[in-house]
N, C-alpha and C positions, 0 to 999 in steps of 0.2 A: 493515541494510545490512552487506554483507560487508566485512571488513577485509582488509588485505593487507600484504605486505612486499616489498621489492625483493630480487631475486637476480640473479646473472649472466645468467640466462636470461629475465629479465623479471619482471613482477609476479606474485606467487603469492597467490591468493585462498583464504580459509578462512572458515568459518562460525563466528561467536562462540557458537553454541548448543552444548549438551552432547550427548555421545554417549549411546546407550541400548542396552540388551540387545535383540537381535532377537526373543527369545522372550517376555519378560515386560515389556519396555519400561521397566525401571528405569533411572534416570539414572546416569552415571558419577560424579556428585556425591554419590550416596547409597551406592554400593557399588563395589568394584573390578571392572573389566571386563577380559576377556581377548580378544585378537584371534585368530580361527580361522586356523590356518596354511594352510588350503586355500582358503577363499573370502574371508578377511579381514573377516568380519562380527564385530561385537562381541557377546560373551555374558558374562553374570554367572556368578559361582561356583555359584549354585544351579541354573542352567539348563544349565551346561556338561556335555558328555559327556567324562569323563576317560578317556583311553586313550593308551598309549605315552608316558606322561610329559607329555602336553600336554592343553590344553583345546580342545575342538571345539564348534561350534555344533550339529551333528547327527551321528548315527551314520554317515550316508552320508559325511561328510567324514572321520571317523576311519577308516573302512574304506578310503577312497581314499588316505589318507596311507600306510597299510600296504601295500595291494595295488596301488596305482597306477591308471592309466587302464585301461579295458577295450579300448582301441583296439589292433588288431593292427598290428605294424610290419613 
């Protein structure tokens, strides 16, 4: 059952379960996880792509961080 807490905007629900690496499924209770600054997925130190001083979940996210979107404005 999800637990929650009260805030000014209403009830905030969260899962009591652990987070895990998107690549190898290791739990945050076993290793330190980093949040990808592009897609916000969790990734462990062993699976992370290190680039530009940050940890990304994929090379695609690292490239997007540096080069930006492909959309023409």
